[in-house]
N, C-alpha and C positions, 0 to 999 in steps of 0.2 A: 708418655707414649707407651703403648701396650706392646706385649710380646708379639701379637699378630702383625702389628705394623712392621717391626724389625724383621720378622720372618718373611713377610711379603716384600720388603725392600731388598733383602738379601737374595731372594729368589728372582726378583726382577733384574737386579744387577747381574746375577749369574746367567740368566737367560740372555741378556744383552751381550755379555762376554762370549757366550757360546755361539751366538749368531754372528758376531764379528769374527770369531775364529773360523767358523764354517765358510764365511764369505772370503776371508783371506786365503783359506785352503783352496777354494774354487778358483780364485784369481791366480794363485800360484800355479795351479795345474794348467790353466789356459795360457799363462805366460810361458810355461815350459813347452807346451805344444807349439806356440808361435815361434819360439826359439829354434825348435827342431825344423820347422818349415823354412825359416830364414837360412839356417845352415844348409839345407838341401838346395835352396835357391842359389846361395853363394857358391856352392860346389858346382852347380850347373853353369853359372856364369864363368867360373874359372875354366871349366872344360870347354865351353863355347869359345872363349878367347884363345885357348890353345889350338882348337880346330881352325879358327880363322887364320892364325899365324901359319899353320901347316898348309892351309889352302893357298894362301898368298905365295908361299914358297913353291908349291907345285905349279901354280900359274906362271911364276917367273921361270921355272925350269922348262915348262912347255913352250913358252915364248922363245927361250934360248934354242931349243931344239928345232922350232919352226924356222928360225933365222939361220 
């Protein structure tokens, strides 16, 4: 086997490794962005639940005042 073969093989393997690394980096960035969106959504759901509890309490107090 010639030197050109080994150089070509090493370059091909290196190019594939670089491609996989770039793909993984892109995947990691997208995953991080999705995690941030999920955290925002979860925070919104927690606040909404708190508001629903407060609303129910206010409705109960209004009913007591009307009676």
